[in-house]
C-alpha positions as CSV (number, residue, x, y, z in Angstrom):
1,X,6.5,-21.7,-0.3
2,X,2.9,-19.6,-0.1
3,X,2.9,-16.2,-1.5
4,X,0.6,-13.6,0.1
5,X,-0.9,-10.2,-1.9
6,X,-1.8,-8.3,1.0
7,X,-3.6,-5.0,-0.2
8,X,-2.0,-1.2,-1.0
9,X,-1.4,0.4,1.8
10,X,-1.8,-2.7,4.2
11,X,3.0,-3.4,3.4
12,X,3.7,-1.6,6.5
13,X,0.6,-3.8,8.8
14,X,2.4,-6.9,6.8
15,X,3.8,-8.0,10.8
16,X,0.9,-7.9,12.2
17,X,-1.5,-9.2,9.2
18,X,1.0,-11.8,9.1
19,X,1.1,-13.0,12.5
20,X,-2.8,-12.6,12.7
21,X,-3.1,-15.2,10.2
22,X,-1.0,-17.4,11.9
23,X,-3.1,-17.9,14.7
24,X,-5.6,-18.5,12.7
25,X,-4.6,-21.5,10.8
26,X,-1.6,-22.5,12.9
27,X,-3.1,-24.2,15.3
28,X,-4.7,-26.7,13.0
29,X,-1.4,-27.1,11.5
30,X,0.6,-27.5,14.5
31,X,-1.6,-30.4,15.1
32,X,-1.6,-32.1,11.5
33,X,0.7,-35.5,11.4
34,X,2.6,-33.6,8.3
35,X,4.0,-31.2,10.1
36,X,7.7,-31.0,10.7
37,X,8.6,-27.3,11.5
38,X,7.4,-23.4,11.8
39,X,7.3,-21.1,9.5
40,X,9.5,-18.4,8.1
41,X,8.0,-14.8,6.4
42,X,9.7,-12.7,3.8
43,X,8.4,-9.3,2.9
44,X,9.3,-8.6,-1.1
45,X,11.8,-5.1,-0.7
46,X,10.2,-4.2,-4.3
47,X,6.9,-5.4,-3.6
48,X,6.1,-5.2,0.3
49,X,2.5,-6.1,-0.2
50,X,3.9,-9.5,-1.2
51,X,5.3,-12.1,1.5
52,X,6.0,-14.8,1.0
53,X,6.1,-18.0,3.9
54,X,8.6,-21.1,3.9
55,X,8.5,-24.0,5.8
56,X,8.8,-27.7,6.2
57,X,6.6,-30.6,5.3
58,X,6.3,-33.8,6.2
59,X,4.7,-34.5,2.3
60,X,3.2,-32.0,-1.0
61,X,0.5,-35.0,-0.3
62,X,0.0,-33.9,3.9
63,X,0.1,-30.4,3.0
64,X,-2.9,-30.5,0.3
65,X,-5.0,-31.8,2.9
66,X,-4.1,-29.5,5.1
67,X,-4.1,-26.6,2.6
68,X,-8.2,-28.0,2.1
69,X,-9.0,-27.5,5.1
70,X,-7.0,-24.2,6.2
71,X,-9.2,-22.2,3.2
72,X,-12.1,-21.8,5.0
73,X,-10.9,-20.1,7.8
74,X,-9.2,-18.1,5.5
75,X,-12.4,-16.0,3.5
76,X,-12.3,-13.5,6.0
77,X,-9.1,-12.7,6.1
78,X,-8.4,-12.6,2.1
79,X,-11.6,-10.7,2.2
80,X,-10.1,-8.5,4.3
81,X,-6.8,-8.1,4.3
82,X,-5.5,-9.6,0.4
83,X,-5.7,-8.6,-3.5
84,X,-5.8,-12.0,-3.9
85,X,-6.2,-16.2,-2.3
86,X,-2.5,-16.9,-1.9
87,X,-0.3,-18.7,-3.5
88,X,1.6,-22.3,-3.0
89,X,4.7,-23.3,-5.6
90,X,5.9,-26.5,-4.0
91,X,9.0,-27.9,-4.2
92,X,11.8,-30.1,-3.5
93,X,15.7,-29.7,-1.5
94,X,18.8,-30.2,-3.6
95,X,20.8,-31.7,-1.1
96,X,24.2,-29.4,-1.8
97,X,27.5,-29.8,0.1
98,X,27.9,-27.0,1.0
99,X,30.2,-27.5,4.1
100,X,33.5,-28.1,1.9
101,X,36.6,-29.0,4.0
102,X,39.6,-26.9,2.2
103,X,42.3,-27.8,3.0
104,X,42.3,-31.0,0.5
105,X,39.7,-30.3,-1.6
106,X,41.0,-29.0,-5.1
107,X,39.1,-27.0,-6.8
108,X,38.6,-26.7,-10.3
109,X,37.5,-23.4,-12.1
110,X,36.3,-22.2,-15.0
111,X,38.6,-19.3,-16.9
């Protein structure tokens, strides 16, 4: 998951700026062997200059390889539009069962 920090005053341009960033790095990402799905972008309602970018990747090691290659492509973008470089944090998905059979499933509730 990436957090992008846009310069103050650029909040209303978040969509256009994230599209510009994606145009810079997207083609290389799509060709990389670790790519396995498109990104989603979320603008923070309380801090609108922060944009979260989330996407699946085959492994952290493959993503680190791509990330290192992308940095040189992003130097001018960071300087022009960002307070600082993106922050990348890696997560792993928990396989929580969210489909429930309510007719035959008993729930124990804490009282």
